[in-house]
PDB file of N, CA, C, O and CB in Angstrom:
ATOM      1  N   MET A   1     130.078 115.583  91.106  1.00  0.00           N
ATOM      2  CA  MET A   1     128.815 115.920  90.995  1.00  0.00           C
ATOM      3  C   MET A   1     129.156 117.791  90.694  1.00  0.00           C
ATOM      4  O   MET A   1     129.996 118.438  91.320  1.00  0.00           O
ATOM      5  CB  MET A   1     127.852 115.343  92.540  1.00  0.00           C
ATOM      6  N   ARG A   2     128.350 118.280  89.709  1.00  0.00           N
ATOM      7  CA  ARG A   2     128.352 119.782  89.623  1.00  0.00           C
ATOM      8  C   ARG A   2     128.440 120.669  90.760  1.00  0.00           C
ATOM      9  O   ARG A   2     129.216 121.620  90.851  1.00  0.00           O
ATOM     10  CB  ARG A   2     127.265 120.161  89.034  1.00  0.00           C
ATOM     11  N   LEU A   3     127.502 120.256  91.716  1.00  0.00           N
ATOM     12  CA  LEU A   3     127.378 121.177  93.060  1.00  0.00           C
ATOM     13  C   LEU A   3     128.763 121.498  93.651  1.00  0.00           C
ATOM     14  O   LEU A   3     128.978 122.642  94.053  1.00  0.00           O
ATOM     15  CB  LEU A   3     126.494 120.400  94.270  1.00  0.00           C
ATOM     16  N   ARG A   4     129.661 120.601  93.719  1.00  0.00           N
ATOM     17  CA  ARG A   4     130.712 120.462  94.236  1.00  0.00           C
ATOM     18  C   ARG A   4     131.791 121.901  93.592  1.00  0.00           C
ATOM     19  O   ARG A   4     132.722 122.344  94.265  1.00  0.00           O
ATOM     20  CB  ARG A   4     131.108 118.885  93.909  1.00  0.00           C
ATOM     21  N   GLU A   5     131.501 122.325  92.517  1.00  0.00           N
ATOM     22  CA  GLU A   5     132.018 123.315  91.954  1.00  0.00           C
ATOM     23  C   GLU A   5     131.466 124.911  92.670  1.00  0.00           C
ATOM     24  O   GLU A   5     132.027 125.968  92.381  1.00  0.00           O
ATOM     25  CB  GLU A   5     131.674 123.049  90.448  1.00  0.00           C
ATOM     26  N   LEU A   6     130.555 124.840  93.410  1.00  0.00           N
ATOM     27  CA  LEU A   6     130.387 126.064  93.912  1.00  0.00           C
ATOM     28  C   LEU A   6     130.630 126.123  95.361  1.00  0.00           C
ATOM     29  O   LEU A   6     130.657 125.187  96.160  1.00  0.00           O
ATOM     30  CB  LEU A   6     129.143 126.514  93.592  1.00  0.00           C
ATOM     31  N   THR A   7     130.817 127.496  95.586  1.00  0.00           N
ATOM     32  CA  THR A   7     131.490 127.466  97.107  1.00  0.00           C
ATOM     33  C   THR A   7     129.943 127.268  97.807  1.00  0.00           C
ATOM     34  O   THR A   7     128.843 127.211  97.256  1.00  0.00           O
ATOM     35  CB  THR A   7     132.547 129.202  97.698  1.00  0.00           C
ATOM     36  N   SER A   8     130.325 127.187  99.286  1.00  0.00           N
ATOM     37  CA  SER A   8     129.023 127.286 100.498  1.00  0.00           C
ATOM     38  C   SER A   8     128.099 128.306  99.808  1.00  0.00           C
ATOM     39  O   SER A   8     127.032 127.964  99.298  1.00  0.00           O
ATOM     40  CB  SER A   8     129.543 127.966 102.281  1.00  0.00           C
ATOM     41  N   ARG A   9     128.538 129.537  99.812  1.00  0.00           N
ATOM     42  CA  ARG A   9     127.707 130.420  99.970  1.00  0.00           C
ATOM     43  C   ARG A   9     126.885 131.128  98.264  1.00  0.00           C
ATOM     44  O   ARG A   9     126.026 131.991  98.084  1.00  0.00           O
ATOM     45  CB  ARG A   9     128.622 131.442 100.902  1.00  0.00           C
ATOM     46  N   GLU A  10     127.684 130.236  97.290  1.00  0.00           N
ATOM     47  CA  GLU A  10     126.848 130.409  95.719  1.00  0.00           C
ATOM     48  C   GLU A  10     125.794 128.841  96.240  1.00  0.00           C
ATOM     49  O   GLU A  10     124.617 128.802  95.882  1.00  0.00           O
ATOM     50  CB  GLU A  10     128.327 130.135  93.675  1.00  0.00           C
ATOM     51  N   THR A  11     126.313 127.836  96.959  1.00  0.00           N
ATOM     52  CA  THR A  11     125.201 126.821  97.257  1.00  0.00           C
ATOM     53  C   THR A  11     123.907 127.351  97.673  1.00  0.00           C
ATOM     54  O   THR A  11     122.872 127.309  97.010  1.00  0.00           O
ATOM     55  CB  THR A  11     125.607 125.911  98.309  1.00  0.00           C
ATOM     56  N   GLU A  12     124.092 127.952  99.057  1.00  0.00           N
ATOM     57  CA  GLU A  12     122.994 128.837  99.585  1.00  0.00           C
ATOM     58  C   GLU A  12     122.373 130.060  98.840  1.00  0.00           C
ATOM     59  O   GLU A  12     121.407 130.587  99.392  1.00  0.00           O
ATOM     60  CB  GLU A  12     123.465 129.347 100.749  1.00  0.00           C
ATOM     61  N   THR A  13     122.708 130.457  97.925  1.00  0.00           N
ATOM     62  CA  THR A  13     122.268 131.521  97.124  1.00  0.00           C
ATOM     63  C   THR A  13     121.718 130.555  96.267  1.00  0.00           C
ATOM     64  O   THR A  13     120.502 130.728  96.189  1.00  0.00           O
ATOM     65  CB  THR A  13     123.299 132.612  96.544  1.00  0.00           C
ATOM     66  N   LEU A  14     122.117 129.593  95.580  1.00  0.00           N
ATOM     67  CA  LEU A  14     121.071 128.619  94.751  1.00  0.00           C
ATOM     68  C   LEU A  14     120.185 128.527  95.406  1.00  0.00           C
ATOM     69  O   LEU A  14     119.325 129.355  95.108  1.00  0.00           O
ATOM     70  CB  LEU A  14     121.371 127.288  94.371  1.00  0.00           C
ATOM     71  N   ARG A  15     119.902 127.836  96.291  1.00  0.00           N
ATOM     72  CA  ARG A  15     119.244 126.991  97.045  1.00  0.00           C
ATOM     73  C   ARG A  15     117.693 128.214  97.592  1.00  0.00           C
ATOM     74  O   ARG A  15     116.640 127.913  98.154  1.00  0.00           O
ATOM     75  CB  ARG A  15     120.516 126.321  98.411  1.00  0.00           C
ATOM     76  N   LEU A  16     118.165 129.459  97.153  1.00  0.00           N
ATOM     77  CA  LEU A  16     117.396 130.565  97.888  1.00  0.00           C
ATOM     78  C   LEU A  16     116.433 130.916  96.294  1.00  0.00           C
ATOM     79  O   LEU A  16     115.218 131.060  96.159  1.00  0.00           O
ATOM     80  CB  LEU A  16     118.658 132.130  98.705  1.00  0.00           C
ATOM     81  N   VAL A  17     117.573 130.971  95.220  1.00  0.00           N
ATOM     82  CA  VAL A  17     117.188 131.032  94.083  1.00  0.00           C
ATOM     83  C   VAL A  17     115.786 130.273  93.717  1.00  0.00           C
ATOM     84  O   VAL A  17     114.705 130.744  93.363  1.00  0.00           O
ATOM     85  CB  VAL A  17     118.243 130.631  93.416  1.00  0.00           C
ATOM     86  N   ALA A  18     116.191 128.966  93.928  1.00  0.00           N
ATOM     87  CA  ALA A  18     114.974 127.912  93.573  1.00  0.00           C
ATOM     88  C   ALA A  18     114.089 128.348  94.571  1.00  0.00           C
ATOM     89  O   ALA A  18     112.899 128.380  94.259  1.00  0.00           O
ATOM     90  CB  ALA A  18     115.283 126.186  93.686  1.00  0.00           C
ATOM     91  N   GLY A  19     114.408 128.689  95.693  1.00  0.00           N
ATOM     92  CA  GLY A  19     112.588 129.196  96.594  1.00  0.00           C
ATOM     93  C   GLY A  19     112.043 130.523  96.094  1.00  0.00           C
ATOM     94  O   GLY A  19     111.054 131.031  96.621  1.00  0.00           O
ATOM     95  N   GLY A  20     112.634 131.040  95.159  1.00  0.00           N
ATOM     96  CA  GLY A  20     111.831 131.779  94.342  1.00  0.00           C
ATOM     97  C   GLY A  20     112.172 133.460  95.077  1.00  0.00           C
ATOM     98  O   GLY A  20     111.490 134.465  94.874  1.00  0.00           O
ATOM     99  N   LEU A  21     113.197 133.382  95.799  1.00  0.00           N
ATOM    100  CA  LEU A  21     113.318 134.519  96.223  1.00  0.00           C
ATOM    101  C   LEU A  21     114.168 135.561  95.108  1.00  0.00           C
ATOM    102  O   LEU A  21     114.867 135.130  94.190  1.00  0.00           O
ATOM    103  CB  LEU A  21     113.923 134.313  97.556  1.00  0.00           C
ATOM    104  N   SER A  22     113.939 137.028  95.411  1.00  0.00           N
ATOM    105  CA  SER A  22     114.543 137.942  94.633  1.00  0.00           C
ATOM    106  C   SER A  22     115.792 138.304  94.778  1.00  0.00           C
ATOM    107  O   SER A  22     116.130 137.277  95.366  1.00  0.00           O
ATOM    108  CB  SER A  22     113.970 138.883  94.649  1.00  0.00           C
ATOM    109  N   ASN A  23     116.486 138.746  94.742  1.00  0.00           N
ATOM    110  CA  ASN A  23     117.894 139.390  94.241  1.00  0.00           C
ATOM    111  C   ASN A  23     117.489 140.310  95.835  1.00  0.00           C
ATOM    112  O   ASN A  23     118.147 139.726  96.696  1.00  0.00           O
ATOM    113  CB  ASN A  23     118.044 140.447  92.187  1.00  0.00           C
ATOM    114  N   ALA A  24     116.941 141.108  96.294  1.00  0.00           N
ATOM    115  CA  ALA A  24     116.560 141.747  97.269  1.00  0.00           C
ATOM    116  C   ALA A  24     116.145 140.980  98.201  1.00  0.00           C
ATOM    117  O   ALA A  24     116.607 141.433  99.248  1.00  0.00           O
ATOM    118  CB  ALA A  24     115.786 142.553  96.993  1.00  0.00           C
ATOM    119  N   GLU A  25     115.275 139.693  98.490  1.00  0.00           N
ATOM    120  CA  GLU A  25     115.284 139.314  99.184  1.00  0.00           C
ATOM    121  C   GLU A  25     116.471 138.191  99.875  1.00  0.00           C
ATOM    122  O   GLU A  25     116.640 137.913 101.063  1.00  0.00           O
ATOM    123  CB  GLU A  25     114.345 139.230  98.949  1.00  0.00           C
ATOM    124  N   ILE A  26     117.116 137.736  98.797  1.00  0.00           N
ATOM    125  CA  ILE A  26     118.472 137.159  98.923  1.00  0.00           C
ATOM    126  C   ILE A  26     119.407 137.788 100.104  1.00  0.00           C
ATOM    127  O   ILE A  26     119.683 137.360 101.225  1.00  0.00           O
ATOM    128  CB  ILE A  26     119.180 137.357  97.545  1.00  0.00           C
ATOM    129  N   ALA A  27     119.745 138.850  99.477  1.00  0.00           N
ATOM    130  CA  ALA A  27     120.377 139.888 100.236  1.00  0.00           C
ATOM    131  C   ALA A  27     119.950 140.316 101.464  1.00  0.00           C
ATOM    132  O   ALA A  27     120.833 140.670 102.244  1.00  0.00           O
ATOM    133  CB  ALA A  27     120.413 140.886  99.587  1.00  0.00           C
ATOM    134  N   ALA A  28     118.530 140.384 101.914  1.00  0.00           N
ATOM    135  CA  ALA A  28     118.457 140.507 103.021  1.00  0.00           C
ATOM    136  C   ALA A  28     118.516 139.398 103.968  1.00  0.00           C
ATOM    137  O   ALA A  28     118.790 139.503 105.163  1.00  0.00           O
ATOM    138  CB  ALA A  28     117.601 141.099 103.095  1.00  0.00           C
ATOM    139  N   GLU A  29     118.253 138.394 103.375  1.00  0.00           N
ATOM    140  CA  GLU A  29     118.485 136.751 103.940  1.00  0.00           C
ATOM    141  C   GLU A  29     120.205 136.416 104.356  1.00  0.00           C
ATOM    142  O   GLU A  29     120.458 136.116 105.523  1.00  0.00           O
ATOM    143  CB  GLU A  29     117.975 135.489 102.436  1.00  0.00           C
ATOM    144  N   LEU A  30     121.177 136.483 103.467  1.00  0.00           N
ATOM    145  CA  LEU A  30     122.272 136.359 103.895  1.00  0.00           C
ATOM    146  C   LEU A  30     123.075 137.526 104.336  1.00  0.00           C
ATOM    147  O   LEU A  30     124.241 137.385 104.705  1.00  0.00           O
ATOM    148  CB  LEU A  30     122.782 135.737 103.098  1.00  0.00           C
ATOM    149  N   VAL A  31     122.320 138.974 104.295  1.00  0.00           N
ATOM    150  CA  VAL A  31     123.245 140.090 104.879  1.00  0.00           C
ATOM    151  C   VAL A  31     124.415 140.441 104.292  1.00  0.00           C
ATOM    152  O   VAL A  31     125.542 140.442 104.787  1.00  0.00           O
ATOM    153  CB  VAL A  31     123.638 139.818 106.100  1.00  0.00           C
ATOM    154  N   VAL A  32     124.035 140.765 103.103  1.00  0.00           N
ATOM    155  CA  VAL A  32     124.995 140.922 102.211  1.00  0.00           C
ATOM    156  C   VAL A  32     124.210 142.068 101.179  1.00  0.00           C
ATOM    157  O   VAL A  32     122.983 142.158 101.223  1.00  0.00           O
ATOM    158  CB  VAL A  32     125.462 139.406 101.549  1.00  0.00           C
ATOM    159  N   SER A  33     124.960 142.869 100.318  1.00  0.00           N
ATOM    160  CA  SER A  33     124.414 143.834  99.206  1.00  0.00           C
ATOM    161  C   SER A  33     123.661 142.738  97.976  1.00  0.00           C
ATOM    162  O   SER A  33     123.618 141.544  97.681  1.00  0.00           O
ATOM    163  CB  SER A  33     125.913 144.876  98.467  1.00  0.00           C
ATOM    164  N   GLU A  34     123.216 143.856  97.601  1.00  0.00           N
ATOM    165  CA  GLU A  34     122.119 142.972  96.010  1.00  0.00           C
ATOM    166  C   GLU A  34     123.267 142.989  95.174  1.00  0.00           C
ATOM    167  O   GLU A  34     123.251 142.134  94.289  1.00  0.00           O
ATOM    168  CB  GLU A  34     120.429 144.061  94.977  1.00  0.00           C
ATOM    169  N   HIS A  35     124.248 143.725  95.217  1.00  0.00           N
ATOM    170  CA  HIS A  35     125.607 143.563  94.031  1.00  0.00           C
ATOM    171  C   HIS A  35     126.152 142.213  94.396  1.00  0.00           C
ATOM    172  O   HIS A  35     126.412 141.351  93.556  1.00  0.00           O
ATOM    173  CB  HIS A  35     127.053 144.866  94.177  1.00  0.00           C
ATOM    174  N   THR A  36     126.321 142.063  95.780  1.00  0.00           N
ATOM    175  CA  THR A  36     127.000 140.695  95.714  1.00  0.00           C
ATOM    176  C   THR A  36     126.254 139.340  95.448  1.00  0.00           C
ATOM    177  O   THR A  36     126.789 138.294  95.081  1.00  0.00           O
ATOM    178  CB  THR A  36     127.630 140.517  96.950  1.00  0.00           C
ATOM    179  N   VAL A  37     124.891 139.552  95.706  1.00  0.00           N
ATOM    180  CA  VAL A  37     124.034 138.528  95.478  1.00  0.00           C
ATOM    181  C   VAL A  37     124.055 138.158  93.743  1.00  0.00           C
ATOM    182  O   VAL A  37     124.025 137.030  93.251  1.00  0.00           O
ATOM    183  CB  VAL A  37     122.549 139.017  96.090  1.00  0.00           C
ATOM    184  N   LYS A  38     124.110 139.370  93.074  1.00  0.00           N
ATOM    185  CA  LYS A  38     124.267 139.279  91.446  1.00  0.00           C
ATOM    186  C   LYS A  38     125.620 138.877  91.405  1.00  0.00           C
ATOM    187  O   LYS A  38     125.857 138.372  90.307  1.00  0.00           O
ATOM    188  CB  LYS A  38     124.003 140.725  90.508  1.00  0.00           C
ATOM    189  N   THR A  39     126.573 138.891  92.124  1.00  0.00           N
ATOM    190  CA  THR A  39     127.937 138.485  91.445  1.00  0.00           C
ATOM    191  C   THR A  39     127.773 136.854  91.932  1.00  0.00           C
ATOM    192  O   THR A  39     128.129 135.984  91.137  1.00  0.00           O
ATOM    193  CB  THR A  39     129.562 139.458  92.133  1.00  0.00           C
ATOM    194  N   HIS A  40     127.270 136.507  93.145  1.00  0.00           N
ATOM    195  CA  HIS A  40     126.853 134.975  93.319  1.00  0.00           C
ATOM    196  C   HIS A  40     126.406 134.567  91.820  1.00  0.00           C
ATOM    197  O   HIS A  40     127.104 134.037  90.955  1.00  0.00           O
ATOM    198  CB  HIS A  40     125.478 134.736  94.529  1.00  0.00           C
ATOM    199  N   VAL A  41     125.073 134.951  91.751  1.00  0.00           N
ATOM    200  CA  VAL A  41     124.205 134.279  90.646  1.00  0.00           C
ATOM    201  C   VAL A  41     125.205 134.089  89.562  1.00  0.00           C
ATOM    202  O   VAL A  41     125.516 132.929  89.291  1.00  0.00           O
ATOM    203  CB  VAL A  41     122.867 135.192  90.116  1.00  0.00           C
ATOM    204  N   SER A  42     125.668 134.917  89.005  1.00  0.00           N
ATOM    205  CA  SER A  42     126.509 134.945  87.802  1.00  0.00           C
ATOM    206  C   SER A  42     127.515 134.155  87.929  1.00  0.00           C
ATOM    207  O   SER A  42     127.663 133.476  86.913  1.00  0.00           O
ATOM    208  CB  SER A  42     126.995 136.156  87.454  1.00  0.00           C
ATOM    209  N   ARG A  43     128.620 133.851  89.105  1.00  0.00           N
ATOM    210  CA  ARG A  43     129.317 132.847  89.218  1.00  0.00           C
ATOM    211  C   ARG A  43     128.566 131.944  89.275  1.00  0.00           C
ATOM    212  O   ARG A  43     129.296 131.018  88.924  1.00  0.00           O
ATOM    213  CB  ARG A  43     130.093 132.837  90.058  1.00  0.00           C
ATOM    214  N   ILE A  44     127.279 131.377  89.532  1.00  0.00           N
ATOM    215  CA  ILE A  44     126.714 130.121  89.752  1.00  0.00           C
ATOM    216  C   ILE A  44     126.409 129.742  88.151  1.00  0.00           C
ATOM    217  O   ILE A  44     126.596 128.623  87.675  1.00  0.00           O
ATOM    218  CB  ILE A  44     125.336 130.179  90.841  1.00  0.00           C
ATOM    219  N   LEU A  45     126.022 130.626  87.591  1.00  0.00           N
ATOM    220  CA  LEU A  45     125.293 130.127  86.325  1.00  0.00           C
ATOM    221  C   LEU A  45     126.853 129.838  85.498  1.00  0.00           C
ATOM    222  O   LEU A  45     127.009 128.735  84.974  1.00  0.00           O
ATOM    223  CB  LEU A  45     124.009 131.502  85.478  1.00  0.00           C
ATOM    224  N   ASN A  46     127.782 130.702  85.432  1.00  0.00           N
ATOM    225  CA  ASN A  46     128.948 130.646  84.862  1.00  0.00           C
ATOM    226  C   ASN A  46     129.641 129.222  85.291  1.00  0.00           C
ATOM    227  O   ASN A  46     130.105 128.465  84.437  1.00  0.00           O
ATOM    228  CB  ASN A  46     129.723 131.906  85.252  1.00  0.00           C
ATOM    229  N   LYS A  47     129.665 128.953  86.574  1.00  0.00           N
ATOM    230  CA  LYS A  47     130.168 127.608  86.945  1.00  0.00           C
ATOM    231  C   LYS A  47     129.091 126.153  86.331  1.00  0.00           C
ATOM    232  O   LYS A  47     129.524 125.181  85.711  1.00  0.00           O
ATOM    233  CB  LYS A  47     130.241 127.683  88.759  1.00  0.00           C
ATOM    234  N   LEU A  48     127.817 126.368  86.681  1.00  0.00           N
ATOM    235  CA  LEU A  48     127.394 125.301  86.266  1.00  0.00           C
ATOM    236  C   LEU A  48     126.729 125.070  84.642  1.00  0.00           C
ATOM    237  O   LEU A  48     125.879 124.269  84.252  1.00  0.00           O
ATOM    238  CB  LEU A  48     126.560 125.058  87.265  1.00  0.00           C
ATOM    239  N   ASP A  49     127.535 126.174  83.872  1.00  0.00           N
ATOM    240  CA  ASP A  49     127.168 126.413  82.252  1.00  0.00           C
ATOM    241  C   ASP A  49     125.918 126.810  82.372  1.00  0.00           C
ATOM    242  O   ASP A  49     125.467 126.467  81.279  1.00  0.00           O
ATOM    243  CB  ASP A  49     127.243 125.129  81.178  1.00  0.00           C
ATOM    244  N   LEU A  50     124.845 127.411  83.082  1.00  0.00           N
ATOM    245  CA  LEU A  50     123.512 127.525  82.644  1.00  0.00           C
ATOM    246  C   LEU A  50     123.147 129.027  81.971  1.00  0.00           C
ATOM    247  O   LEU A  50     123.965 129.922  81.763  1.00  0.00           O
ATOM    248  CB  LEU A  50     122.612 127.207  83.900  1.00  0.00           C
ATOM    249  N   ARG A  51     121.732 129.065  81.693  1.00  0.00           N
ATOM    250  CA  ARG A  51     121.744 130.357  80.706  1.00  0.00           C
ATOM    251  C   ARG A  51     121.225 131.371  81.518  1.00  0.00           C
ATOM    252  O   ARG A  51     121.562 132.554  81.476  1.00  0.00           O
ATOM    253  CB  ARG A  51     120.837 130.250  79.308  1.00  0.00           C
ATOM    254  N   ASP A  52     120.397 130.869  82.255  1.00  0.00           N
ATOM    255  CA  ASP A  52     119.609 132.101  83.269  1.00  0.00           C
ATOM    256  C   ASP A  52     119.345 131.361  84.843  1.00  0.00           C
ATOM    257  O   ASP A  52     120.006 130.436  85.315  1.00  0.00           O
ATOM    258  CB  ASP A  52     117.737 132.634  82.466  1.00  0.00           C
ATOM    259  N   ARG A  53     118.261 132.018  85.437  1.00  0.00           N
ATOM    260  CA  ARG A  53     117.884 131.801  86.849  1.00  0.00           C
ATOM    261  C   ARG A  53     116.551 130.544  86.434  1.00  0.00           C
ATOM    262  O   ARG A  53     116.131 129.730  87.256  1.00  0.00           O
ATOM    263  CB  ARG A  53     117.305 133.545  87.768  1.00  0.00           C
ATOM    264  N   VAL A  54     116.245 130.612  85.523  1.00  0.00           N
ATOM    265  CA  VAL A  54     115.158 129.470  85.485  1.00  0.00           C
ATOM    266  C   VAL A  54     115.843 127.909  85.126  1.00  0.00           C
ATOM    267  O   VAL A  54     115.285 126.839  85.370  1.00  0.00           O
ATOM    268  CB  VAL A  54     113.965 129.908  84.212  1.00  0.00           C
ATOM    269  N   GLN A  55     117.232 128.084  84.467  1.00  0.00           N
ATOM    270  CA  GLN A  55     117.833 126.844  84.268  1.00  0.00           C
ATOM    271  C   GLN A  55     118.447 126.987  85.727  1.00  0.00           C
ATOM    272  O   GLN A  55     118.366 125.893  86.286  1.00  0.00           O
ATOM    273  CB  GLN A  55     118.881 126.645  82.872  1.00  0.00           C
ATOM    274  N   ALA A  56     118.734 127.458  86.126  1.00  0.00           N
ATOM    275  CA  ALA A  56     119.247 127.494  87.728  1.00  0.00           C
ATOM    276  C   ALA A  56     118.543 126.668  88.943  1.00  0.00           C
ATOM    277  O   ALA A  56     119.046 125.932  89.792  1.00  0.00           O
ATOM    278  CB  ALA A  56     119.123 128.981  88.214  1.00  0.00           C
ATOM    279  N   VAL A  57     116.947 127.132  88.672  1.00  0.00           N
ATOM    280  CA  VAL A  57     116.074 126.507  89.766  1.00  0.00           C
ATOM    281  C   VAL A  57     115.786 124.760  89.370  1.00  0.00           C
ATOM    282  O   VAL A  57     115.594 123.949  90.277  1.00  0.00           O
ATOM    283  CB  VAL A  57     114.476 127.482  89.817  1.00  0.00           C
ATOM    284  N   VAL A  58     115.791 124.402  88.075  1.00  0.00           N
ATOM    285  CA  VAL A  58     115.482 123.380  87.028  1.00  0.00           C
ATOM    286  C   VAL A  58     117.116 122.594  87.994  1.00  0.00           C
ATOM    287  O   VAL A  58     117.240 121.658  88.784  1.00  0.00           O
ATOM    288  CB  VAL A  58     115.478 124.047  84.797  1.00  0.00           C
ATOM    289  N   PHE A  59     117.879 123.370  87.509  1.00  0.00           N
ATOM    290  CA  PHE A  59     119.467 122.017  88.355  1.00  0.00           C
ATOM    291  C   PHE A  59     119.226 122.104  89.693  1.00  0.00           C
ATOM    292  O   PHE A  59     119.544 121.064  90.270  1.00  0.00           O
ATOM    293  CB  PHE A  59     121.597 122.558  88.221  1.00  0.00           C
ATOM    294  N   ALA A  60     118.757 123.004  90.451  1.00  0.00           N
ATOM    295  CA  ALA A  60     118.561 122.822  91.860  1.00  0.00           C
ATOM    296  C   ALA A  60     117.429 121.410  92.142  1.00  0.00           C
ATOM    297  O   ALA A  60     117.533 120.529  92.995  1.00  0.00           O
ATOM    298  CB  ALA A  60     117.932 124.380  92.467  1.00  0.00           C
ATOM    299  N   TYR A  61     116.689 121.540  91.410  1.00  0.00           N
ATOM    300  CA  TYR A  61     115.637 120.470  91.564  1.00  0.00           C
ATOM    301  C   TYR A  61     116.160 119.076  91.447  1.00  0.00           C
ATOM    302  O   TYR A  61     116.292 118.210  92.312  1.00  0.00           O
ATOM    303  CB  TYR A  61     114.559 120.641  90.535  1.00  0.00           C
ATOM    304  N   GLU A  62     116.482 119.066  89.897  1.00  0.00           N
ATOM    305  CA  GLU A  62     117.524 118.250  89.365  1.00  0.00           C
ATOM    306  C   GLU A  62     118.397 117.382  90.224  1.00  0.00           C
ATOM    307  O   GLU A  62     118.325 116.153  90.252  1.00  0.00           O
ATOM    308  CB  GLU A  62     118.322 119.047  88.711  1.00  0.00           C
ATOM    309  N   SER A  63     119.257 118.147  90.946  1.00  0.00           N
ATOM    310  CA  SER A  63     120.336 117.741  91.476  1.00  0.00           C
ATOM    311  C   SER A  63     119.774 117.280  92.990  1.00  0.00           C
ATOM    312  O   SER A  63     120.248 116.286  93.541  1.00  0.00           O
ATOM    313  CB  SER A  63     121.468 118.886  91.381  1.00  0.00           C
ATOM    314  N   GLY A  64     119.087 117.810  93.398  1.00  0.00           N
ATOM    315  CA  GLY A  64     118.621 117.133  94.808  1.00  0.00           C
ATOM    316  C   GLY A  64     118.856 118.356  95.939  1.00  0.00           C
ATOM    317  O   GLY A  64     118.749 118.309  97.164  1.00  0.00           O
ATOM    318  N   LEU A  65     119.148 119.257  95.218  1.00  0.00           N
ATOM    319  CA  LEU A  65     119.660 120.942  96.138  1.00  0.00           C
ATOM    320  C   LEU A  65     118.328 121.101  96.835  1.00  0.00           C
ATOM    321  O   LEU A  65     118.317 121.379  98.034  1.00  0.00           O
ATOM    322  CB  LEU A  65     120.071 122.735  94.928  1.00  0.00           C
ATOM    323  N   VAL A  66     117.394 120.970  96.272  1.00  0.00           N
ATOM    324  CA  VAL A  66     115.788 121.627  97.006  1.00  0.00           C
ATOM    325  C   VAL A  66     114.633 120.267  96.392  1.00  0.00           C
ATOM    326  O   VAL A  66     114.802 119.709  95.308  1.00  0.00           O
ATOM    327  CB  VAL A  66     115.154 123.804  96.038  1.00  0.00           C
ATOM    328  N   ALA A  67     113.718 120.003  97.168  1.00  0.00           N
ATOM    329  CA  ALA A  67     112.583 119.212  96.678  1.00  0.00           C
ATOM    330  C   ALA A  67     111.509 119.871  97.072  1.00  0.00           C
ATOM    331  O   ALA A  67     111.522 120.670  98.008  1.00  0.00           O
ATOM    332  CB  ALA A  67     112.513 117.840  97.117  1.00  0.00           C
ATOM    333  N   ALA A  68     110.455 119.571  96.356  1.00  0.00           N
ATOM    334  CA  ALA A  68     108.802 120.176  96.132  1.00  0.00           C
ATOM    335  C   ALA A  68     108.716 120.333  97.794  1.00  0.00           C
ATOM    336  O   ALA A  68     109.306 119.676  98.651  1.00  0.00           O
ATOM    337  CB  ALA A  68     107.302 118.823  95.228  1.00  0.00           C
ATOM    338  N   GLY A  69     107.820 121.381  97.938  1.00  0.00           N
ATOM    339  CA  GLY A  69     107.986 121.529  99.462  1.00  0.00           C
ATOM    340  C   GLY A  69     108.904 121.805 100.401  1.00  0.00           C
ATOM    341  O   GLY A  69     108.623 121.594 101.581  1.00  0.00           O
ATOM    342  N   ASP A  70     110.078 122.291 100.055  1.00  0.00           N
ATOM    343  CA  ASP A  70     111.033 122.676 100.913  1.00  0.00           C
ATOM    344  C   ASP A  70     110.644 124.018 101.194  1.00  0.00           C
ATOM    345  O   ASP A  70     109.858 124.378 100.318  1.00  0.00           O
ATOM    346  CB  ASP A  70     112.394 122.520 100.414  1.00  0.00           C
ATOM    347  N   ALA A  71     110.856 124.943 102.059  1.00  0.00           N
ATOM    348  CA  ALA A  71     110.578 126.360 102.856  1.00  0.00           C
ATOM    349  C   ALA A  71     111.742 126.946 102.474  1.00  0.00           C
ATOM    350  O   ALA A  71     112.008 128.090 102.844  1.00  0.00           O
ATOM    351  CB  ALA A  71     110.379 126.369 104.572  1.00  0.00           C
TER     352      ALA A  71
END
């Protein structure tokens, strides 16, 4: 499974991206800088060979990382 390629922090970042949070909101949630969030997102896209955040969200749902109605 491709999710195994991600670190636990990248997985959590992907979950938050799929939840519709902005980089600033993710940074506040994870208590890191926005720059760190951007780095995580970039690594997620590279590791999963995704083009953008939209594809990342689709991947998160299709892989079962998140489901409709998740908070």
